[in-house]
N, C-alpha and C positions, 0 to 999 in steps of 0.2 A: 144459797146457791149450791146451783148440782153440784157435786164431789165431781173432778174433769178424769177421763181415762182417755189412754195412750191408744185404745182399743185391746180388744179380745188378746190375753198371751202379749202382749206387748209391753214390755217393758220401758219406765219411765227412764227419758234421759239422765248421765251421772250431772251430780251436781259439778262447780269447779273444785268446790275440796274435797269431794272424793276423788277425782281427780288426780290432785294434788297428794292426798294421801297414798294412793296407787304408785305414784312413781315414787315417794319417798318409803315404801314400803320393799319396791325393787330395787331400789339402792340400798339398802340396808342386808338385804339377803347377799348382793353380790360380794360388798364386804365382806361378810362373814364366811366366804366359801374359803377352803381351804386353798393357801396357797398363792392369795392374792395381798396384794397390799397396797400403797396409796402411791399415786400417781407421781412420776417426776416431776418435782417443780418446772418453769420454764415458760418459755412462750407455746408450746406442741405439748401441752402433757400427752401423756401416753401410758398405758398399762401396763404397769413392771412385769415382768417375769423371772425373778431370779432363780427361779430352777435353773434355768437357761444359761445363768452365768457364772463361767467362773472362772479361774485363772489363765486365760490365754484361750478365752474361748472367742472373741473379741479379736483379738491378733490374727489366729487364723482364718477367720473372718475376709480380714482386711487386705491381709502381706500374705496372705497363700502359704505354701510348702515352709520356705524357712526364707530370712531377710538377706541381708550385704556379705561379701567373704571376706569382708576386709578383717584383719587379726590387729589386736593390741596385746604387748607384751605385759606379761607378769611379772610382779618383786620375784624375790629369789625364793624359792619353797611353793609358790604357785605355781600351777601350766596352766595355759589359757586356753586349754583344750581339755583336760582330765581324762585321758587317754588310757591309763591304768587302774587297779586300785589301792597302788602306791601313792598315788597323785591326787586321784578324785575319791565321792564316795558317793553308790547310789542310793534316790530317792524317788520317792511318787511325792503328787498332789493331787487330792480328789476336792468333792463337793457334794451335794445331796445328790446330785444327779449320778454318781458311781455307786448310791446306797449302800447294802451293806458288804466289805471287803472282804476277802481272803487276805486277813492282815500275815498268817501263818504261811502262805503262798508265797506272797510277797519277801518276808525273812527268807526262806530258801531260795529264792533265786534270788537273793545276793543284795535285797534294799533294806536300808540302815537308817534312815530319818524318811520322818513323810508330815507335808502342814494340811492342814483343812480347813475348807472355808467356814469363817463362823458366821459371819455378817454381812448386810448389804446396806448401806443408805443408815438409814437411822431405824429402821421399823423392822428388817427381813433378819432372821437365825436360822441359818439352818437345823431343818429336823431330823439330820440323821448325823450329827455335828458330836454327840457322848459318844456314839460307836464309830468316830472316824477320829478321836482326838485321844480316846481311852487305847481303842484297839492299837494302834503303834507300842503304844507303849506297853501293854500287858505281853505284844510279842518280844520286844525287848529294843525296840528303836526309840530312838529319838524323836520326838513329833515338838509340832507350833502350830498355828492358824493364822489366818489369811484374811483381809476385810477388803473386800470388793468394794470399791470408792464411786462413790456417786454426787462428783465435785456439781455445783449447782442446785443441789437437791438439801441441801442444806452445810451448816459452817464444819469446815473441817475437825476441828474440835468435838463438834456434834460425835460427830462418826465414830472421831479415836474413842469417847465417853462410852456409845451404844456397840465399838468392839469387844473393848473394855469390861463392859460387866458382862460380856454372852460369850464367855470361852475365852478373848485376845489378852487377857496377860501373861504376865510372867512369873514360873516360880525357881526362886537357886537352888533346881535338884537335882542338876545336871543334866535333866532329862526333857527340857520345855527351849528352845529357841525362843528369839523375840519376835514378834509378831510382823508379819508384813501388810503394806500395804500396797492393794494392787493397780496402777495406775494400765488404763489402756481404753478403748475403743468406748463410745457411750453408746450400749444396745438398744437405747433408747430413744436418741435425737441426735444432733449435730454434735460431731467427733470430738471436740472439747467441750463439750456441757454449755454452751453458750459462754464459756470464760475465756476472758483476752489471755493472752502468755501471760502477763504480770498475776492477771488476780489468780491466773492457776497455779501460779507458785506461792505464794502468798496462803493459799489455801490447801497445799500441802505442805508447807512449814508450818502452820497451824496445825493438822492433823499430827504428824511428827513432835510437834513442843509440847502436845498435850498427851501424846502418849507416854514419851519419853518420861512430864513428871505423873503419871498414873505407875510406873512401873520400874523407872529408872535405868531401862532400852533406851536404845534408838534404833527402830524400824527399818527392816529390809523394806530398799523398797522394788517390787517388781514393775519392770515397764520395757516398751520396744524402743528401738532407737526412734524409728519411724515415727512411732506417735509422741514422743519426749520430744522431739525436735518441732513435730508439728504444733503440740498444743503448750508448749515451756520455751521453746526458741533456744533448743538445747541448752538450757542454760545449768552453770555447772558448778553451782553451789551446794549441791547435797553429800558429792561423794568422798569429804573429808570423813565424815559419822555415820554415813545408812549406805549400808552393805547392798551392791546392787544383785538384783536374781532377772538375768534377762532370755527371752524367746530366743530361741532362733531354730529349727526345726532342718538340724542337716547336721551336716559333717564335722562345723566348726561354731563359735559361738557368736561369729560375725561380728562387726563393726557394734561398739560401744557408746550410748549416751557419754556426753560433754563431763566431764568431773570425775568420773571411774578410768584406771587405768587396768581393772582387772577384775569380772563378775566374781562373787560370791557362790549364787546359785546359777546353773543353768538349767533350764528347759529345751532338753532338744527333741524329744518328738510329744507328740500328743496323741500316736495311736502304739502305745508299748503294750506288752501283755499285762493282763488283768486287767487294769484301770485308765489305759494311756496312755496320760501324763505322766512324762518320766522326767527325772532331773538328776544332774552331778552337783555336787557340794566342791565346790575348787580348792582341794587341800586333802592330806590323807585325815582319817580317821579323829586321830588327837587333837587335829585343830576345830575337827565340826564341834567335839566334844567342851574344846574353852570355846566355844559360840555360844553356845548354849551355858555354862557357867557363866559366860558373861566378865 
């Protein structure tokens, strides 16, 4: 039988196997690109962009410049607003989007503590974490790490494990603050990550229990009052043990979530000098040291 030709210079049509191989190769190259991670699990999987997610990034996008102006009282020795150096300590929080930070400049401006994003979900680690975690320490600041939570992606315990394994642990050295669980709006899909209020509470508890098992410390919870109300039903069961970090961009800390009579940290601006996100610890420096020592 004579050999069949498609015509002069005309290639043979690709076989099904060749098409499949090309698709698999393209997917492999995509996964290997720097900064890419697995898609968030859920009914509508979306590509992740963890370099664009940091403490408060979605709060600002959803809530604007500030939250409600309602104030709460604080126990003796703590100020609900922290207006002076006698009742508060200035700090910053950073992530990979900040890159290399001038820690000496921040130190000379009065910054005395810093938190760096360590992880997100169960697959992402901050490529700038070493500089952003050790840099404050070298400059004389007390430092800590935080985890950007993706409930619905995996269990709370699995994310706590990933956090602790990649910088979120705790050392009894007087210079390391307890880790922070960053609970805010879903950057990849539905606001509450597809979880009911009760399942969200269970997820948070799962993370907190696992973190305490690893470190012996109670993690700080970062969240906005609006998100907390929407996604947990304003649950009040964590305030007894877990310090609160609240974002409210203005002159007051605003209304606090149920269960907390006062905040421990307040993210009061996302447009401050040098790094953007600036914070206050609610108490004098001696109390910040006490929190580090546990």
